[in-house]
N, C-alpha and C positions, 0 to 999 in steps of 0.2 A: 331768260328771265323765269324765275320760279314764282308762282302765284299760290299762296296758301289761302284757301277759301273754305268758309264754313260758318257755323254758329248762326247768329241772328240773320245774316244775309241770305240764309237758305230758307227762312221760315215762309217767305212769300214766293209762290211759284212765279209770279210776274217778275219780281226782282231777280230771282234766280236766273230766269231766262235772259233778262237784260244783262246781267253780269256775264253769262255765257257768251252773249253776242259781243261784249267788250273784249273777252278773252280771244275770241276768233279774230276781232279786228286787230288786236295787239300782235297776233301771230303773223299778220301781214307785214309787220315792221321788224319783228325779231322772233327767234325760237322761244316757245313757251312750254313749260312743264307745270301742271296743276297738281297740287296735293290738297286733299280735302279730308275733313272730319265729317261729323254729322250728328252732333249731340242731340238735337231735337228729334231727329228721326229715330235714333237709337232709343231714346227715352219712350217714345210712342210705342215702339215695338215691344220693349220690355214690359211696359204697363199692360199692353194687350194680352201678354202671355202670363201675367202674374208673377214676373220675375222681379224681385226687389232691387232698387237702386241704392247704392251707398257710395259716397265720395270720401276720400281721405287725402288731405293736402291737395285738393283739386283734381285728383285722379280717380277714375271710376274703378271701384273694386269689381274685378271681373272673374268670378268663378267659371268653371268650364261651361255650365249651362247658360250663363250670361254671354260668354264668348261666342257661342253658336249664334245667338241672336244678334250680337254686335256685328259679326262677320256677314250675316245674312242682310241686315239692314244697310250696312255700308256698301256691300256689293250691288244691291239693287239701286241705291242712290248713285253709285259710281257709273252704272250703265246709263242712267237717265242724264247725268251731267255730261257724259261723253257724247251722247246723242245731241244734246242741246248745244254743245260747243261746236260739234261738226268737225269732220276731218280729224277725229280724235280716236284714241284707243284707251279703253278703260282697263285698269289693272289694280290688283292689290299687291302688297308686298310679297305674297306667296308665289306670284308669277315669276318664274326664272330667278327665284331668290332675289327679287328686286330690292326688298328691304329685309335684312336679317336682324335679329334682336336677341337679347338675353333677358331672362326674367328680372325685373327690377327689384321686386320684393315679394317673397313667397306669400306674405300676408295679404297682398293685393290680388293674388290669383294670377290670371293670364294677362298681366300687364307687363309690357316689355320696354326696354331701352334700345334704340336702334344702334347697331354696331357695324353695319355695313350696307352699302348701296351699290347695286349693279349699274354703275354709271355707263358701262359700254352698251347695255340694252337701251338706256334712255337716249344716248347719242345716236344709236342706229335708228330709232323711231323718229327722232327729230330730224335726222338727215334724210329720212324718207318723206318729210313734209307732214308728219303726223304730230298731234299734240298728246303726249302721255297725260292721262288723268289718273292719279294714284290715290286709292283709298288707304287710310292709315291703319292697315292691318299688316303685320310683319310675320315672318316665319321664324320659329325658335329652333334651337339645336335639336329638339325632338321631332322636328318636321311639322309641328302643330302651330296653329295661329296664335299670335299674341296681339293684344290691343295696345297700340302705341299712340302717344299724344301727337295730334296732327301738327301742332306748331313745331315740336322738336323733330318730327319726321321730315317736315318741309325744310327745316334748317339743315338737316343731314343731307338732303338731296342737293340743296344749294351749295353746301360745302363740297360735296363730291364732284359736282359739275363746275365749281368755281364761278358760279353765277350769283347775281344779286337776287334778292327775294323781296316780294311785297306781301305783307300780311294784311289781308282785307278783313276789317273788323267793323264795329258799329260806331266808331268815332273817327273824326277827321285827322287825328294825329295826337301828338303829345303837346299838352298845353302847360305853359309856365304859370298861368293863373286861370285854370278852368272855371267857368265855361267861356271866358272872354275870347272871342274868335281871333282878336288881334294878338293874343298871346301864344298862338300855335307856333311851335318851334319847327322851322323848315329843315333844320339840320342839327343834329346833336352828335357829339363824340361819346365814346364809351365813358370817359371821365365825367362828362356833363350828365350822362344818365345816372351814374352812381351818385353824383352830387345831388341830383334832383330827388333821388330816393331818400337820401339822408336828410335833405332839407324839407321834404314832405310835399313838394309840388308834383312829384310822381308818386301816386298813392293808389290804394284800392286795386281795382281791376286792371289798371294800367301797368302795375308792377309785373305780373306774369307776361304781359305783352312785350315789355321792353326786355325782360329776361330771355324770352324766346328769341328776340332780335340779337341780343348779345351772344346767345348760344350759337346762332347761325354764323356770326362772325368768328367765334371760337372754332367752328368746324371748317372755316375756309371761305365763307361767302364774303365778297368785297364790300357789300353794304346790305342793310336791311331797312325796308320802309314800312311804316305803320300808316295805313290809309283807310278811308271809309269804303266799305262795300255796299253801302246803303243808298248811294246816289249815282246817277248815270254820269259818265264822262270822266270818272276819277282815275281809272286804271291806267290809261295812256299817259295822263298827266303825271301820275306817280312814277311811272317808268322813266319819264323824262326828268324826274326830280322836281316837278312843279306842283305836287300835291302831297299831302301827308307829311310825315316826319321821317327823314332819311337819317339812319344811324350808321356811323362808320367808326372804325378803330381810332 
């Protein structure tokens, strides 16, 4: 199982550690690979160094001086998360070319699109009983770091391993009539997701979440689940298909 973890669920140290404990518990039931971003941590470090932040179409513009800070911030967070999960090894995409990427758009600077995943390395680590915890930094053709979107990086890992993926976010799933809890969709097909976007009941910040799920399916993941990372006990239930919204082809 691939677990994509990041965003608001990382803002509270207490919650972060609770999620780490759930990841460790899930590992007792099935192999787990964690992929994480760290927007709030990156933002804090950029601000502290006076490096401006700019987003275009939801992507952080990353000139070389910002890339250095992004990599530093994510690497530090990566080691903390690995320690909290326990029996884990913290990696970035630069380790053994774990994630390779190409420049997405020169106007965005060091922003990349994942083109390859070293699945053999991940299988070796998982086979040794370890949980790989991967920060969303990839290596480009020039051997330098690229900032990659954590959702799409996680989807690429899921596709390369042929495993399902859980996107931990700040909502309980996809709702047909948000915020009515009874309207949460336990399961959606690709066609239903596309219909929901057109009809408007999938809107706003949920659109990039479901698009990340569809991208994971495109890359070979058998399913993608959107579930809350803000409450205890959700991760195992989501892995069983009993929480969140599971999206399939």
